[in-house]
C-alpha positions as a printed Julia matrix, in Angstrom:
84×3 Matrix{Float64}:
   1.71   6.24  -18.76
   1.51   3.99  -15.69
   0.47   5.31  -12.27
   1.86   4.13   -8.93
   0.9    4.19   -5.27
   3.95   4.0    -3.01
   3.54   3.29    0.71
   6.58   3.71    2.95
   5.86   2.81    6.56
   8.06   4.43    9.21
   6.7    2.26   12.01
   4.39  -0.73   12.31
   2.96  -1.29   15.78
   1.08  -4.51   15.04
   1.86  -7.23   12.52
  -1.68  -8.55   12.98
  -3.2   -5.19   12.03
  -0.81  -4.96    9.1
  -2.08  -8.33    7.82
  -5.7   -7.14    8.11
  -4.86  -3.92    6.25
  -2.94  -5.82    3.55
  -5.93  -8.07    2.84
  -8.23  -5.07    2.45
  -5.71  -3.22    0.29
  -5.36  -6.27   -1.99
  -9.14  -6.45   -2.51
  -9.23  -2.75   -3.43
  -6.18  -3.05   -5.71
  -7.76  -5.98   -7.54
 -10.89  -3.9    -8.19
  -8.74  -1.26   -9.93
  -6.5   -3.82  -11.71
  -3.52  -2.91   -9.55
  -0.39  -5.05   -9.63
   1.82  -5.25   -6.55
   5.38  -4.58   -7.73
   6.92  -4.47   -4.24
   5.19  -5.88   -1.19
   7.38  -6.1     1.88
  10.36  -8.39    1.85
  13.96  -7.74    2.72
  15.19  -4.22    2.0
  18.1   -1.88    2.61
  17.76   1.87    3.05
  20.65   3.79    1.52
  19.2    7.27    2.02
  16.2    8.73    3.82
  13.98   7.09    6.4
  14.61   3.45    7.25
  11.33   1.66    6.6
  10.32  -1.75    7.91
   7.94  -2.13    4.96
   7.54  -0.55    1.54
   4.78  -1.34   -0.95
   4.46  -0.22   -4.58
   1.29  -0.87   -6.58
   1.18  -0.25  -10.34
  -1.97   0.9   -12.16
  -2.75   1.44  -15.84
  -2.51   5.24  -15.37
  -2.22   8.04  -12.81
  -5.97   8.61  -12.55
  -6.63   4.95  -11.75
  -3.98   5.05   -9.01
  -5.72   8.08   -7.47
  -9.14   6.41   -7.8
  -7.79   3.36   -5.97
  -6.28   5.39   -3.13
  -9.39   7.56   -2.72
 -11.81   4.62   -3.04
 -14.08   3.73   -0.12
 -12.72   0.17   -0.24
  -9.11   1.23    0.31
  -9.85   4.06    2.74
 -12.05   1.81    4.88
  -9.21  -0.64    5.31
  -6.63   2.08    5.81
  -8.66   3.97    8.43
  -9.78   0.91   10.41
  -6.29  -0.49   10.74
  -4.17   1.92   12.74
  -0.58   0.94   12.03
   1.16   3.5    14.21
């Protein structure tokens, strides 16, 4: 069964920092054979929090999705780029 990492941003304070984060996240996703299913673009929120950006990355299974998220490569990019 596939595994997914879903990122729903409530607020983005810097488009430049977002670009830096996105590059680092892509490198980490590639290492774990992740496929970006949704990556930004136009969206409409029907229920819940209105998000300026939503990203969904698909992995071969749940454990690989967790390994990606917990990986030093992803966490380094995530922690260095403060989006809020």
